[in-house]
N, CA, C and O atoms as CSV, one atom per row, in Angstrom:
chain,resi,resn,atom,element,x,y,z
A,1,MET,N,N,-17.844,-10.386,17.404
A,1,MET,CA,C,-17.029,-11.000,17.174
A,1,MET,C,C,-15.964,-10.780,18.358
A,1,MET,O,O,-15.293,-11.661,18.894
A,2,VAL,N,N,-15.958,-9.160,18.695
A,2,VAL,CA,C,-14.795,-9.685,20.369
A,2,VAL,C,C,-15.253,-10.368,20.733
A,2,VAL,O,O,-14.481,-11.292,20.990
A,3,ASN,N,N,-16.623,-10.656,21.086
A,3,ASN,CA,C,-17.245,-11.514,22.303
A,3,ASN,C,C,-17.223,-12.580,21.584
A,3,ASN,O,O,-18.156,-13.159,22.140
A,4,VAL,N,N,-16.794,-13.484,20.563
A,4,VAL,CA,C,-16.330,-14.272,20.181
A,4,VAL,C,C,-15.278,-14.963,19.965
A,4,VAL,O,O,-15.105,-16.170,19.796
A,5,ILE,N,N,-14.280,-13.680,19.998
A,5,ILE,CA,C,-12.683,-13.792,20.318
A,5,ILE,C,C,-12.443,-14.394,21.781
A,5,ILE,O,O,-11.839,-15.356,22.256
A,6,HIS,N,N,-13.372,-13.136,22.341
A,6,HIS,CA,C,-12.860,-13.164,23.873
A,6,HIS,C,C,-13.005,-14.697,24.673
A,6,HIS,O,O,-12.039,-15.364,25.045
A,7,ASN,N,N,-14.296,-15.036,24.823
A,7,ASN,CA,C,-14.288,-16.503,24.841
A,7,ASN,C,C,-13.749,-17.493,24.849
A,7,ASN,O,O,-13.674,-18.361,25.718
A,8,GLY,N,N,-13.032,-17.364,23.140
A,8,GLY,CA,C,-12.382,-17.823,22.232
A,8,GLY,C,C,-10.580,-18.550,23.575
A,8,GLY,O,O,-10.047,-19.587,23.971
A,9,ALA,N,N,-10.444,-16.826,23.679
A,9,ALA,CA,C,-9.375,-16.480,24.433
A,9,ALA,C,C,-9.244,-17.088,25.995
A,9,ALA,O,O,-8.266,-17.690,26.439
A,10,PHE,N,N,-10.600,-16.743,26.774
A,10,PHE,CA,C,-10.494,-17.156,28.135
A,10,PHE,C,C,-11.209,-18.233,28.455
A,10,PHE,O,O,-10.957,-19.000,29.384
A,11,GLU,N,N,-12.600,-18.347,27.276
A,11,GLU,CA,C,-13.688,-19.835,27.823
A,11,GLU,C,C,-12.703,-20.861,26.949
A,11,GLU,O,O,-13.063,-22.038,26.972
A,12,GLY,N,N,-11.813,-20.632,26.380
A,12,GLY,CA,C,-11.250,-22.497,25.718
A,12,GLY,C,C,-12.600,-21.948,24.633
A,12,GLY,O,O,-12.562,-20.746,24.895
A,13,ASN,N,N,-13.888,-22.123,23.466
A,13,ASN,CA,C,-14.587,-22.396,22.734
A,13,ASN,C,C,-14.576,-20.861,22.110
A,13,ASN,O,O,-13.838,-19.983,22.556
A,14,LEU,N,N,-15.440,-20.678,21.087
A,14,LEU,CA,C,-15.971,-19.634,20.451
A,14,LEU,C,C,-17.544,-19.639,20.691
A,14,LEU,O,O,-18.416,-20.213,20.038
A,15,TYR,N,N,-17.668,-18.702,21.998
A,15,TYR,CA,C,-19.323,-19.746,22.313
A,15,TYR,C,C,-19.728,-17.819,21.934
A,15,TYR,O,O,-18.820,-16.991,21.858
A,16,SER,N,N,-21.700,-17.333,21.689
A,16,SER,CA,C,-21.908,-15.657,21.914
A,16,SER,C,C,-22.231,-16.202,22.713
A,16,SER,O,O,-22.912,-17.203,22.933
A,17,THR,N,N,-21.409,-15.103,23.494
A,17,THR,CA,C,-23.021,-15.171,24.574
A,17,THR,C,C,-24.048,-14.138,24.061
A,17,THR,O,O,-24.733,-13.789,25.022
A,18,ILE,N,N,-24.324,-13.683,23.237
A,18,ILE,CA,C,-24.588,-11.689,22.699
A,18,ILE,C,C,-25.506,-13.221,21.781
A,18,ILE,O,O,-26.667,-12.813,21.817
A,19,LEU,N,N,-25.546,-14.212,21.268
A,19,LEU,CA,C,-25.925,-15.384,20.164
A,19,LEU,C,C,-26.971,-16.014,21.125
A,19,LEU,O,O,-28.134,-16.270,20.814
A,20,ALA,N,N,-26.322,-16.256,22.492
A,20,ALA,CA,C,-26.510,-17.748,23.166
A,20,ALA,C,C,-25.905,-19.131,22.537
A,20,ALA,O,O,-26.209,-20.249,22.954
A,21,ARG,N,N,-25.193,-18.926,21.692
A,21,ARG,CA,C,-24.915,-20.398,21.045
A,21,ARG,C,C,-24.074,-20.441,20.099
A,21,ARG,O,O,-24.352,-19.824,19.070
A,22,HIS,N,N,-23.050,-21.045,20.171
A,22,HIS,CA,C,-21.625,-22.257,19.505
A,22,HIS,C,C,-21.139,-20.722,18.197
A,22,HIS,O,O,-22.156,-20.389,17.589
A,23,PHE,N,N,-20.699,-20.428,18.047
A,23,PHE,CA,C,-20.227,-18.775,16.916
A,23,PHE,C,C,-20.229,-20.179,15.667
A,23,PHE,O,O,-20.474,-19.784,14.527
A,24,TYR,N,N,-19.921,-22.096,15.838
A,24,TYR,CA,C,-19.954,-22.520,14.791
A,24,TYR,C,C,-21.330,-21.905,14.151
A,24,TYR,O,O,-21.341,-21.379,13.039
A,25,GLY,N,N,-22.133,-21.993,14.724
A,25,GLY,CA,C,-23.827,-22.652,14.538
A,25,GLY,C,C,-24.142,-21.446,13.350
A,25,GLY,O,O,-24.992,-21.453,12.459
A,26,GLU,N,N,-22.984,-20.283,13.742
A,26,GLU,CA,C,-23.783,-18.867,13.526
A,26,GLU,C,C,-23.520,-19.131,11.922
A,26,GLU,O,O,-24.187,-19.493,10.952
A,27,HIS,N,N,-21.807,-18.637,12.275
A,27,HIS,CA,C,-20.476,-18.960,10.920
A,27,HIS,C,C,-19.445,-19.958,11.311
A,27,HIS,O,O,-18.779,-19.929,12.346
A,28,PHE,N,N,-19.368,-21.186,9.999
A,28,PHE,CA,C,-17.692,-21.941,10.009
A,28,PHE,C,C,-16.662,-21.342,10.211
A,28,PHE,O,O,-15.677,-21.711,9.571
A,29,SER,N,N,-16.602,-20.854,10.623
A,29,SER,CA,C,-14.743,-19.578,10.542
A,29,SER,C,C,-13.527,-20.137,11.802
A,29,SER,O,O,-13.524,-19.541,12.879
A,30,PRO,N,N,-12.782,-21.008,11.625
A,30,PRO,CA,C,-12.036,-21.594,12.555
A,30,PRO,C,C,-11.272,-20.810,12.318
A,30,PRO,O,O,-10.837,-20.535,13.436
A,31,SER,N,N,-10.666,-20.102,11.502
A,31,SER,CA,C,-9.559,-18.724,11.541
A,31,SER,C,C,-9.669,-18.018,12.273
A,31,SER,O,O,-8.651,-17.353,12.461
A,32,LEU,N,N,-11.205,-17.578,13.384
A,32,LEU,CA,C,-11.099,-17.138,14.504
A,32,LEU,C,C,-9.686,-17.148,15.599
A,32,LEU,O,O,-8.893,-16.321,16.049
A,33,TRP,N,N,-9.945,-18.670,15.701
A,33,TRP,CA,C,-8.303,-19.408,16.628
A,33,TRP,C,C,-6.952,-18.725,16.438
A,33,TRP,O,O,-6.044,-18.706,17.268
A,34,LEU,N,N,-6.945,-17.957,14.771
A,34,LEU,CA,C,-5.497,-17.658,14.798
A,34,LEU,C,C,-5.533,-16.282,15.661
A,34,LEU,O,O,-4.483,-15.782,16.064
A,35,LEU,N,N,-6.889,-15.655,15.940
A,35,LEU,CA,C,-6.846,-13.875,16.023
A,35,LEU,C,C,-6.729,-14.544,18.054
A,35,LEU,O,O,-6.301,-13.942,19.039
A,36,VAL,N,N,-7.209,-15.698,17.954
A,36,VAL,CA,C,-6.871,-15.634,19.488
A,36,VAL,C,C,-6.327,-15.924,20.279
A,36,VAL,O,O,-6.628,-15.915,21.472
A,37,PRO,N,N,-5.070,-16.359,19.591
A,37,PRO,CA,C,-3.795,-15.867,20.671
A,37,PRO,C,C,-3.093,-14.351,20.832
A,37,PRO,O,O,-2.308,-14.043,21.729
A,38,PHE,N,N,-3.499,-13.591,19.890
A,38,PHE,CA,C,-2.686,-12.350,20.307
A,38,PHE,C,C,-4.138,-11.462,21.182
A,38,PHE,O,O,-3.922,-10.433,21.822
A,39,TYR,N,N,-5.468,-12.029,21.068
A,39,TYR,CA,C,-6.402,-11.531,21.770
A,39,TYR,C,C,-6.104,-11.974,23.485
A,39,TYR,O,O,-6.773,-11.619,24.455
A,40,ARG,N,N,-5.328,-12.534,23.474
A,40,ARG,CA,C,-4.491,-12.607,24.777
A,40,ARG,C,C,-4.054,-12.679,25.415
A,40,ARG,O,O,-4.211,-13.194,26.522
A,41,LEU,N,N,-3.038,-11.985,24.763
A,41,LEU,CA,C,-2.182,-11.427,24.500
A,41,LEU,C,C,-2.321,-9.942,25.237
A,41,LEU,O,O,-1.709,-9.529,26.223
A,42,TYR,N,N,-3.173,-9.381,24.555
A,42,TYR,CA,C,-3.474,-7.652,24.562
A,42,TYR,C,C,-5.184,-7.387,24.785
A,42,TYR,O,O,-5.610,-6.261,24.530
A,43,PRO,N,N,-6.316,-8.653,25.356
A,43,PRO,CA,C,-8.141,-8.046,25.414
A,43,PRO,C,C,-7.803,-7.114,25.179
A,43,PRO,O,O,-7.223,-6.509,26.081
A,44,SER,N,N,-7.958,-6.444,23.843
A,44,SER,CA,C,-8.978,-5.486,23.807
A,44,SER,C,C,-9.065,-5.101,22.552
A,44,SER,O,O,-7.938,-4.878,22.111
A,45,PRO,N,N,-9.866,-4.931,21.808
A,45,PRO,CA,C,-11.355,-4.952,20.579
A,45,PRO,C,C,-9.804,-4.353,19.265
A,45,PRO,O,O,-9.733,-4.835,18.135
A,46,VAL,N,N,-8.955,-3.476,19.703
A,46,VAL,CA,C,-7.566,-2.024,19.468
A,46,VAL,C,C,-6.717,-3.418,19.003
A,46,VAL,O,O,-5.670,-2.967,18.538
A,47,VAL,N,N,-6.672,-4.837,18.913
A,47,VAL,CA,C,-5.761,-5.261,18.753
A,47,VAL,C,C,-6.319,-5.873,17.001
A,47,VAL,O,O,-5.682,-5.872,15.947
A,48,LEU,N,N,-8.094,-6.464,17.373
A,48,LEU,CA,C,-8.234,-6.820,16.041
A,48,LEU,C,C,-8.190,-6.067,15.746
A,48,LEU,O,O,-7.048,-6.178,15.300
A,49,LEU,N,N,-8.532,-4.835,15.440
A,49,LEU,CA,C,-7.880,-4.052,14.165
A,49,LEU,C,C,-7.130,-3.460,13.962
A,49,LEU,O,O,-6.958,-2.940,12.859
A,50,VAL,N,N,-6.248,-3.280,15.146
A,50,VAL,CA,C,-4.610,-3.119,14.187
A,50,VAL,C,C,-3.921,-4.203,12.917
A,50,VAL,O,O,-3.246,-3.934,11.924
A,51,LEU,N,N,-4.573,-5.877,13.611
A,51,LEU,CA,C,-4.444,-6.640,13.067
A,51,LEU,C,C,-4.481,-7.276,11.787
A,51,LEU,O,O,-3.700,-7.917,11.084
A,52,GLN,N,N,-6.464,-6.600,11.691
A,52,GLN,CA,C,-7.034,-6.117,10.424
A,52,GLN,C,C,-6.808,-5.618,9.126
A,52,GLN,O,O,-7.060,-6.069,8.009
A,53,VAL,N,N,-5.982,-4.014,9.751
A,53,VAL,CA,C,-4.858,-3.319,9.354
A,53,VAL,C,C,-4.187,-3.539,7.902
A,53,VAL,O,O,-4.203,-2.951,6.821
A,54,LEU,N,N,-3.385,-5.086,8.629
A,54,LEU,CA,C,-1.980,-4.979,8.723
A,54,LEU,C,C,-2.130,-6.182,8.019
A,54,LEU,O,O,-1.215,-6.416,7.231
A,55,ALA,N,N,-3.291,-7.249,8.104
A,55,ALA,CA,C,-3.277,-7.955,6.832
A,55,ALA,C,C,-3.092,-7.649,5.958
A,55,ALA,O,O,-2.132,-7.809,5.204
A,56,PHE,N,N,-5.020,-6.558,5.801
A,56,PHE,CA,C,-5.408,-5.580,4.314
A,56,PHE,C,C,-3.620,-4.368,3.632
A,56,PHE,O,O,-3.334,-3.816,2.570
A,57,THR,N,N,-2.910,-4.513,5.030
A,57,THR,CA,C,-1.658,-3.666,3.942
A,57,THR,C,C,-1.140,-5.173,3.110
A,57,THR,O,O,-0.943,-5.194,1.895
A,58,LEU,N,N,-1.020,-6.031,3.746
A,58,LEU,CA,C,-0.002,-7.553,3.927
A,58,LEU,C,C,-0.299,-7.713,2.421
A,58,LEU,O,O,0.402,-8.195,1.532
A,59,GLY,N,N,-1.615,-7.138,2.382
A,59,GLY,CA,C,-2.104,-7.362,0.573
A,59,GLY,C,C,-1.735,-6.931,-0.476
A,59,GLY,O,O,-2.084,-7.301,-1.597
A,60,VAL,N,N,-0.834,-5.930,-0.124
A,60,VAL,CA,C,-0.026,-5.347,-1.487
A,60,VAL,C,C,1.672,-6.127,-1.764
A,60,VAL,O,O,2.547,-5.714,-2.524
A,61,ILE,N,N,1.708,-7.230,-0.951
A,61,ILE,CA,C,2.997,-7.994,-2.425
A,61,ILE,C,C,1.653,-8.959,-2.988
A,61,ILE,O,O,1.192,-8.997,-4.129
A,62,PRO,N,N,1.316,-9.535,-2.050
A,62,PRO,CA,C,0.558,-10.263,-3.507
A,62,PRO,C,C,0.430,-9.500,-5.091
A,62,PRO,O,O,0.994,-9.714,-6.164
A,63,LEU,N,N,-0.777,-8.353,-4.563
A,63,LEU,CA,C,-0.839,-7.138,-5.482
A,63,LEU,C,C,0.214,-7.186,-6.765
A,63,LEU,O,O,-0.054,-7.313,-7.959
A,64,ASN,N,N,1.456,-7.045,-6.136
A,64,ASN,CA,C,3.126,-6.100,-6.641
A,64,ASN,C,C,3.203,-7.595,-7.361
A,64,ASN,O,O,3.860,-7.668,-8.400
A,65,ARG,N,N,2.622,-8.672,-6.900
A,65,ARG,CA,C,3.495,-10.045,-7.909
A,65,ARG,C,C,2.802,-10.320,-9.154
A,65,ARG,O,O,3.288,-10.721,-10.212
A,66,TRP,N,N,1.443,-10.009,-8.839
A,66,TRP,CA,C,0.476,-10.562,-9.806
A,66,TRP,C,C,0.438,-9.606,-10.747
A,66,TRP,O,O,0.111,-10.041,-11.851
A,67,LEU,N,N,0.778,-7.827,-10.664
A,67,LEU,CA,C,1.187,-6.843,-11.402
A,67,LEU,C,C,2.263,-6.572,-12.358
A,67,LEU,O,O,2.463,-6.104,-13.479
A,68,THR,N,N,2.935,-7.172,-11.220
A,68,THR,CA,C,4.794,-8.113,-12.290
A,68,THR,C,C,4.315,-9.068,-13.431
A,68,THR,O,O,4.440,-8.948,-14.649
A,69,SER,N,N,3.786,-9.959,-12.755
A,69,SER,CA,C,3.137,-11.062,-13.716
A,69,SER,C,C,2.936,-11.306,-15.255
A,69,SER,O,O,3.328,-11.986,-16.203
A,70,LEU,N,N,1.647,-9.819,-14.701
A,70,LEU,CA,C,1.076,-9.225,-16.026
A,70,LEU,C,C,2.284,-8.758,-16.521
A,70,LEU,O,O,2.162,-9.304,-17.617
A,71,GLY,N,N,3.440,-8.144,-16.606
A,71,GLY,CA,C,4.081,-6.918,-16.911
A,71,GLY,C,C,3.887,-5.365,-17.132
A,71,GLY,O,O,4.484,-4.616,-17.906
A,72,ILE,N,N,2.981,-5.129,-16.319
A,72,ILE,CA,C,2.950,-3.866,-15.630
A,72,ILE,C,C,4.127,-2.644,-15.510
A,72,ILE,O,O,5.181,-2.979,-14.970
A,73,GLN,N,N,3.980,-1.062,-16.049
A,73,GLN,CA,C,5.044,-0.891,-16.045
A,73,GLN,C,C,5.237,-0.222,-14.624
A,73,GLN,O,O,4.157,-0.251,-14.035
A,74,THR,N,N,6.153,0.324,-13.924
A,74,THR,CA,C,6.730,0.110,-12.566
A,74,THR,C,C,6.009,1.332,-12.163
A,74,THR,O,O,5.466,1.394,-11.060
A,75,GLN,N,N,5.975,2.449,-13.126
A,75,GLN,CA,C,4.602,3.570,-12.166
A,75,GLN,C,C,3.410,3.440,-12.517
A,75,GLN,O,O,2.517,3.994,-11.876
A,76,LEU,N,N,3.202,2.828,-13.395
A,76,LEU,CA,C,1.315,2.435,-13.372
A,76,LEU,C,C,1.164,1.259,-12.490
A,76,LEU,O,O,-0.002,1.436,-12.138
A,77,LYS,N,N,1.581,0.079,-11.837
A,77,LYS,CA,C,2.368,-0.595,-10.660
A,77,LYS,C,C,2.445,0.833,-9.992
A,77,LYS,O,O,1.725,1.749,-10.391
A,78,ALA,N,N,3.172,0.957,-9.160
A,78,ALA,CA,C,2.728,1.780,-8.112
A,78,ALA,C,C,2.051,3.180,-7.936
A,78,ALA,O,O,2.158,4.077,-7.100
A,79,LEU,N,N,1.309,2.994,-9.070
A,79,LEU,CA,C,0.059,4.064,-8.748
A,79,LEU,C,C,-1.282,3.153,-8.348
A,79,LEU,O,O,-2.136,3.665,-7.624
A,80,LEU,N,N,-1.453,1.697,-8.871
A,80,LEU,CA,C,-2.378,0.883,-8.898
A,80,LEU,C,C,-2.397,0.451,-7.080
A,80,LEU,O,O,-3.432,0.362,-6.419
A,81,LEU,N,N,-1.056,0.241,-6.570
A,81,LEU,CA,C,-0.843,-0.316,-5.449
A,81,LEU,C,C,-1.311,0.832,-4.102
A,81,LEU,O,O,-2.178,0.643,-3.249
A,82,LEU,N,N,-0.468,1.957,-4.263
A,82,LEU,CA,C,-1.183,3.557,-3.617
A,82,LEU,C,C,-2.990,3.036,-3.771
A,82,LEU,O,O,-3.695,2.687,-2.824
A,83,LEU,N,N,-3.304,3.099,-4.850
A,83,LEU,CA,C,-5.533,3.355,-5.309
A,83,LEU,C,C,-5.447,2.318,-3.753
A,83,LEU,O,O,-5.436,2.608,-2.557
A,84,TYR,N,N,-5.403,1.090,-4.479
A,84,TYR,CA,C,-5.525,-0.458,-2.613
A,84,TYR,C,C,-5.122,-0.442,-2.000
A,84,TYR,O,O,-5.149,-1.468,-1.320
A,85,LEU,N,N,-4.342,0.636,-1.553
A,85,LEU,CA,C,-3.916,1.091,-0.084
A,85,LEU,C,C,-5.523,2.315,0.433
A,85,LEU,O,O,-6.324,2.011,1.317
A,86,VAL,N,N,-5.579,3.382,-0.251
A,86,VAL,CA,C,-6.624,4.833,-0.357
A,86,VAL,C,C,-7.558,4.838,-0.457
A,86,VAL,O,O,-8.347,5.637,0.047
A,87,LEU,N,N,-7.817,3.827,-1.232
A,87,LEU,CA,C,-9.750,3.848,-2.109
A,87,LEU,C,C,-10.296,4.479,-0.643
A,87,LEU,O,O,-10.565,3.413,-0.090
A,88,PRO,N,N,-10.488,5.069,-0.082
A,88,PRO,CA,C,-12.369,5.285,0.485
A,88,PRO,C,C,-12.747,3.793,0.929
A,88,PRO,O,O,-12.240,3.364,1.966
A,89,PHE,N,N,-13.367,3.218,0.401
A,89,PHE,CA,C,-14.022,1.814,0.841
A,89,PHE,C,C,-13.106,1.307,1.587
A,89,PHE,O,O,-13.111,1.010,2.782
A,90,SER,N,N,-12.308,1.232,0.776
A,90,SER,CA,C,-10.589,0.244,1.790
A,90,SER,C,C,-10.976,0.744,3.359
A,90,SER,O,O,-11.101,-0.185,4.157
A,91,PHE,N,N,-11.126,1.752,3.751
A,91,PHE,CA,C,-10.712,2.582,5.319
A,91,PHE,C,C,-12.246,1.950,5.846
A,91,PHE,O,O,-12.451,1.299,6.871
A,92,SER,N,N,-13.258,2.374,4.775
A,92,SER,CA,C,-14.375,1.870,5.752
A,92,SER,C,C,-14.608,0.261,6.041
A,92,SER,O,O,-15.471,-0.471,6.525
A,93,ALA,N,N,-13.820,0.204,5.681
A,93,ALA,CA,C,-14.135,-1.430,6.227
A,93,ALA,C,C,-13.490,-2.224,6.357
A,93,ALA,O,O,-13.445,-3.368,5.906
A,94,LEU,N,N,-12.925,-1.676,6.996
A,94,LEU,CA,C,-11.352,-1.944,8.173
A,94,LEU,C,C,-11.767,-1.158,9.443
A,94,LEU,O,O,-11.142,-1.365,10.483
A,95,ILE,N,N,-12.540,-0.482,9.422
A,95,ILE,CA,C,-12.467,0.652,10.762
A,95,ILE,C,C,-13.907,-0.228,10.926
A,95,ILE,O,O,-14.139,-0.999,11.858
A,96,TYR,N,N,-14.394,-0.068,10.323
A,96,TYR,CA,C,-16.436,-0.051,11.140
A,96,TYR,C,C,-16.205,-1.604,11.470
A,96,TYR,O,O,-15.805,-1.640,12.634
A,97,PRO,N,N,-16.307,-3.283,10.793
A,97,PRO,CA,C,-16.245,-4.728,12.053
A,97,PRO,C,C,-14.746,-4.946,11.950
A,97,PRO,O,O,-13.814,-4.239,11.570
A,98,ILE,N,N,-14.863,-6.347,12.490
A,98,ILE,CA,C,-14.233,-7.244,12.490
A,98,ILE,C,C,-14.707,-8.508,11.381
A,98,ILE,O,O,-15.906,-8.789,11.377
A,99,HIS,N,N,-13.975,-9.111,10.639
A,99,HIS,CA,C,-15.187,-10.208,10.008
A,99,HIS,C,C,-13.427,-10.698,9.762
A,99,HIS,O,O,-12.425,-10.024,9.523
A,100,GLU,N,N,-13.695,-12.544,10.001
A,100,GLU,CA,C,-12.650,-12.897,10.244
A,100,GLU,C,C,-12.163,-13.096,7.969
A,100,GLU,O,O,-10.981,-13.108,7.625
A,101,ILE,N,N,-13.055,-13.186,7.144
A,101,ILE,CA,C,-12.789,-12.730,6.144
A,101,ILE,C,C,-11.967,-12.327,5.072
A,101,ILE,O,O,-11.760,-12.807,3.957
A,102,ALA,N,N,-11.423,-11.042,5.845
A,102,ALA,CA,C,-10.393,-9.800,5.940
A,102,ALA,C,C,-8.951,-10.589,6.221
A,102,ALA,O,O,-8.085,-9.846,5.760
A,103,PHE,N,N,-8.417,-11.611,6.702
A,103,PHE,CA,C,-7.349,-11.910,7.195
A,103,PHE,C,C,-7.529,-12.776,6.083
A,103,PHE,O,O,-6.691,-12.202,5.387
A,104,LEU,N,N,-7.910,-13.624,5.401
A,104,LEU,CA,C,-8.185,-14.699,4.954
A,104,LEU,C,C,-8.389,-14.855,2.765
A,104,LEU,O,O,-8.233,-15.658,1.845
A,105,TYR,N,N,-8.853,-13.334,3.067
A,105,TYR,CA,C,-8.902,-13.542,1.163
A,105,TYR,C,C,-7.929,-12.509,1.022
A,105,TYR,O,O,-8.408,-12.022,-0.002
A,106,ARG,N,N,-6.617,-11.573,1.335
A,106,ARG,CA,C,-6.034,-10.899,0.757
A,106,ARG,C,C,-4.569,-11.773,0.016
A,106,ARG,O,O,-3.773,-11.154,-0.690
């Protein structure tokens, strides 16, 4: 993903030099263009990981609204929001690969 986003930022297309074809041939992911300006400002895989963690963390907002609409008590709601943030599978999903879906389904 870093290769594709790098090419988007500096070459103007989402071409993968690893796959030797345009990335849309592998996955149709126009949402990757949303990451390109951030990568262009700071061209490092770290910025992509930080953005992914930020997107995950912001997922607390709609989850909180949904739990409120269900009438969940404040203490239970706080526990559920905390579990969302600290469960081990959440961390493993955030630190290994960069996936465009992580930015969209929150």
